[in-house]
Structures are given as C-alpha cells and as structure tokens.
C-alpha positions as CSV (number, residue, x, y, z in Angstrom):
1,M,108.6,101.4,123.2
2,A,107.1,104.4,121.7
3,K,103.9,104.3,119.5
4,I,103.0,107.2,117.7
5,V,99.9,107.9,115.5
6,Q,99.5,110.8,113.1
7,K,97.0,111.8,110.4
8,V,98.4,113.1,107.3
9,K,96.7,114.3,104.0
10,V,97.8,113.3,100.5
11,K,98.5,116.6,98.9
12,N,100.3,115.6,95.6
13,P,98.0,115.7,92.5
14,L,98.6,112.0,91.5
15,G,98.1,110.6,95.0
16,L,100.3,107.9,96.4
17,H,101.8,106.7,93.1
18,T,105.3,105.0,92.3
19,R,107.5,107.8,93.2
20,P,106.1,108.8,96.6
21,A,105.8,105.0,97.5
22,A,109.5,104.7,96.6
23,W,110.4,107.8,98.6
24,I,108.5,106.4,101.7
25,V,110.3,103.1,101.6
26,K,113.7,105.0,101.2
27,I,112.9,107.2,104.2
28,L,112.2,104.1,106.3
29,Q,115.1,102.0,105.2
30,P,117.7,103.2,107.9
31,L,114.9,103.2,110.7
32,K,114.0,100.3,112.8
33,S,110.4,101.1,113.9
34,A,107.4,99.1,112.4
35,V,105.4,101.6,110.4
36,S,102.0,101.2,108.9
37,F,99.5,103.2,107.0
38,T,95.7,102.9,107.4
39,Y,93.4,104.2,104.7
40,R,89.7,103.2,104.3
41,E,89.7,100.4,106.9
42,E,93.0,98.8,105.3
43,T,96.2,98.8,107.1
44,I,99.5,98.0,105.2
45,N,103.1,97.8,106.0
46,A,104.6,101.2,105.1
47,R,107.9,99.5,103.9
48,S,106.4,97.9,101.1
49,I,106.1,99.8,97.8
50,M,103.5,97.3,96.4
51,S,101.4,97.6,99.6
52,I,101.5,101.5,99.4
53,L,100.4,101.3,95.8
54,M,97.6,98.8,96.6
55,L,96.0,101.5,98.9
56,A,95.3,103.6,95.8
57,A,95.2,106.8,97.9
58,K,94.3,109.8,95.8
59,K,94.7,113.5,96.3
60,N,93.1,114.8,99.6
61,S,93.1,111.2,101.1
62,Q,93.5,111.1,104.8
63,I,96.1,108.4,105.8
64,V,96.8,107.4,109.5
65,I,100.5,106.7,110.0
66,T,101.2,104.4,113.0
67,A,104.8,104.0,114.0
68,E,106.1,101.6,116.9
69,G,109.7,101.3,118.1
70,N,112.6,103.3,119.4
71,D,112.7,105.6,116.5
72,A,109.0,106.0,115.9
73,E,109.1,109.6,116.5
74,T,111.8,110.3,114.0
75,A,109.9,107.9,111.5
76,V,106.6,109.9,111.7
77,K,108.3,113.3,111.6
78,M,110.1,112.4,108.3
79,L,107.0,111.0,106.7
80,V,104.8,114.0,107.8
81,Q,107.4,116.3,106.2
82,A,107.5,114.2,103.0
83,F,103.7,114.3,102.8
84,E,103.7,118.1,103.4
85,E,106.3,118.6,100.7
86,E,104.4,116.4,98.4
87,F,107.3,114.2,97.9
88,G,109.2,116.8,96.0
89,E,106.5,117.1,93.4
90,K,105.6,120.6,94.3
C-alpha cells in the first residue's frame, strides 16, 4: 500500500474556509485512500469539512498532506492541484 506525504501552501486569501473545505471533501469522495492534513502539530481527517475548518489554516500556511492507500498518488496529485489553483478562487 502506497503512502505519500506532500507539503502544500495555502495560497487563497481567506485560507481554508468553507468553500475550499467542501472542494477538498468532494475531490476525495470517489477515492479510497485515507487522507489527513497536518498543520501546527494537529492532524485531521481530510474527508471532514468540520475538521478542515477547525485547523483554521490561513493564507501562506504550510500543510502536510498524507495519503495512504491504493489511490494515494491520485489523491495527493488532485489535492496539490486544487491548492495550486486556490480552489478556483484565483
């Protein structure tokens, strides 16, 4: 089983608020891998909108994505792209 760890930067001005959180959950829905985000010593399940919001990650925060499972590579690739594109808020 693959385990992939990747650092990303929150680029959108409002940080990880409701829209990006919903986008992340939607990206992960069809995938099977376990995905977590780590920010400031706190690790959460990336499939939970509430958990993502509780991180309160602001613009320029560094988040570590960890994905474990058969489609971990796909999950991380899609999430990195979403972070890069500021969840469509550019």
